[in-house]
C-alpha positions in Angstrom: 0.0 0.0 0.0 2.8 2.4 0.9 4.6 1.5 -2.4 1.4 2.3 -4.3 1.2 5.7 -2.7 4.7 6.5 -3.5 4.1 5.6 -7.1 1.1 7.8 -7.3 3.0 10.7 -5.8 5.7 10.3 -8.3 3.2 10.3 -11.2 1.5 13.4 -9.8 4.8 15.2 -9.4 5.7 14.3 -13.0 2.5 15.7 -14.4 2.5 18.9 -12.4 6.1 19.8 -12.7 7.5 18.2 -15.9 4.8 17.7 -18.5 2.3 20.0 -20.1 4.6 23.0 -19.5 6.7 24.9 -22.0 10.1 23.3 -21.6 12.9 22.9 -24.1 14.8 19.8 -24.8 17.9 21.0 -23.0 16.1 21.7 -19.7 14.4 18.4 -19.5 17.4 16.2 -20.4 19.6 18.2 -18.1 17.2 17.2 -15.2 17.3 13.6 -16.4 21.1 13.5 -16.6 21.5 15.1 -13.2 19.0 12.6 -11.6 20.9 9.7 -13.3 24.2 11.0 -12.0 22.8 11.3 -8.5 21.6 7.7 -8.4 24.8 6.5 -10.2 26.8 7.7 -7.1 24.6 5.5 -4.9 24.8 2.5 -7.3 27.9 2.5 -9.5 26.5 -0.5 -11.4 23.3 1.3 -12.4 22.9 1.5 -16.2 20.9 4.2 -17.9 18.5 1.6 -19.3 17.9 0.2 -15.8 17.5 3.7 -14.4 14.7 4.4 -16.9 13.0 1.0 -16.1 13.0 1.8 -12.4 11.2 5.1 -12.8 7.7 4.8 -11.5 6.3 7.1 -14.1 3.9 6.6 -17.1 5.3 4.9 -20.1 6.4 8.3 -21.6 6.9 11.9 -20.6 5.0 14.4 -22.7 6.1 18.0 -23.1 5.0 20.8 -25.4 7.9 22.6 -27.1 7.0 26.1 -28.3 8.6 26.9 -31.6 8.3 30.2 -33.6 5.5 29.1 -35.8 4.3 25.8 -34.5 4.3 23.7 -31.3 6.1 20.4 -31.3 5.0 17.6 -28.9 8.0 15.9 -27.4 7.7 12.4 -25.9 10.5 10.9 -23.8 9.8 7.2 -23.8 10.3 5.3 -20.6 8.5 1.9 -21.2 8.2 -0.4 -24.2 4.4 -0.2 -24.4 3.7 2.2 -27.2 0.0 1.6 -27.7 -1.1 4.5 -25.6 1.5 6.8 -27.2 0.1 5.8 -30.7 -3.4 6.7 -29.5 -2.2 10.1 -28.4 -0.2 10.8 -31.6 -3.2 9.9 -33.8 -5.2 12.8 -32.2 -2.4 15.4 -32.5 -2.2 18.1 -35.2 1.3 19.2 -33.9 4.6 17.9 -35.1 6.0 15.1 -32.9 9.5 14.3 -31.7 10.4 11.1 -29.7 13.5 10.4 -27.6 13.9 6.7 -27.0 16.3 4.1 -25.4 18.5 2.3 -27.8 16.7 -1.0 -27.4 13.4 0.5 -28.5 14.5 1.9 -31.9 12.8 -0.8 -34.0 9.6 -0.4 -32.1 9.7 3.4 -32.6 10.3 3.0 -36.3 7.3 0.8 -36.6 5.3 3.4 -34.7 6.5 6.2 -37.0 5.6 4.2 -40.1 2.0 4.0 -38.9 1.7 7.8 -39.4 3.1 8.5 -42.9 1.2 11.8 -43.1 2.6 13.2 -39.8 5.9 14.9 -39.1 7.6 12.6 -36.6 11.3 12.8 -35.7 12.9 10.3 -33.3 16.3 10.3 -31.6 18.3 7.8 -29.4 18.8 9.4 -26.0 22.5 8.4 -26.2 23.1 11.3 -28.6 22.2 13.6 -25.7 24.9 12.3 -23.4 27.1 15.2 -24.1 25.1 18.3 -23.0 26.3 20.6 -25.9 24.4 23.8 -24.9 26.1 23.6 -21.5 29.6 23.3 -23.0 31.9 26.3 -22.5 32.1 28.4 -25.6 29.1 26.7 -27.2 27.2 29.0 -29.6 23.7 30.2 -28.9 21.0 28.9 -31.3 17.7 30.7 -32.0 15.1 29.5 -34.4 13.6 32.6 -36.2 10.0 33.0 -36.8 8.7 33.9 -40.3 8.8 37.7 -39.8 12.4 37.6 -38.4 13.5 35.3 -41.2 12.0 37.7 -43.8 13.9 40.7 -42.1 17.2 38.8 -42.3 16.6 37.9 -46.0 15.8 41.5 -46.8 18.8 42.8 -44.9 21.2 40.5 -46.9 19.1 40.8 -50.1 19.0 37.0 -50.6 16.7 34.0 -50.6 16.4 32.0 -47.4 17.9 29.0 -49.1 21.1 30.9 -49.9 22.4 30.7 -46.3 24.8 27.9 -45.2 22.9 24.7 -44.6 22.4 22.7 -41.4 20.8 19.3 -41.0 18.0 18.8 -38.5 20.1 15.9 -37.1 23.1 18.1 -36.6 24.4 17.7 -33.0 23.1 21.1 -32.0 20.0 20.8 -34.2 18.8 17.8 -32.2 19.0 19.7 -29.0 16.7 22.5 -30.3 14.4 20.3 -32.5 15.1 22.3 -35.6 13.0 21.4 -38.6 13.4 21.6 -42.4 12.7 25.2 -43.5 13.9 26.8 -40.3 16.3 29.7 -40.4 18.6 29.7 -37.3 20.6 32.6 -35.9 23.8 31.3 -34.4 25.7 33.6 -32.0 29.3 32.8 -31.4 31.3 34.2 -28.5 35.0 33.5 -28.0 38.2 35.2 -26.8 39.6 35.5 -30.3 36.6 36.4 -32.4 34.4 37.9 -29.6 30.6 37.9 -30.4 29.4 37.6 -34.0 26.3 36.2 -35.7 25.8 33.9 -38.6 22.7 32.2 -40.1 22.0 28.6 -41.0 19.1 27.2 -43.1 17.8 23.8 -42.2 17.3 21.6 -45.3 
């Protein structure tokens, strides 16, 4: 009975603090990595897969990621049962991104193939082991909305596709869920070059 109460409390805490709020990928995965590191100290043999399996949460964590022109629903998969997730995705109009354990990739691919008309990206959470946005000297990425992108194109008197290209699966692109057609302002800051801006077009 006590264990059941603890499990309910964990689920309630998850829904009130972590899902259905405007979080970006970096914030959530930073919390996840910090929690994992905390438990790793107590149990050096704890693997990341076992850490996820031991979480008394629902089979996925759902977050709404606000983008300049459209919201993306992000699902961080915890359990292997994807039936409920498929039901949720079928009712969504938003784009979808999924972060999954390595062992679940084939199941996720099957899920994605069920929705050929939807924009669904999926990533192995191992690609997020290195927290790039937190790395010293890392550039700042900002996805521009339509008006901002038009202003930049007018300033440089060029078409949006003329800017240097970036793939949506670029190491930094994955952190910020960039999509094809996005124009991204990249701000660099270093001791030698100081601060300067450049632009990347996702194609």
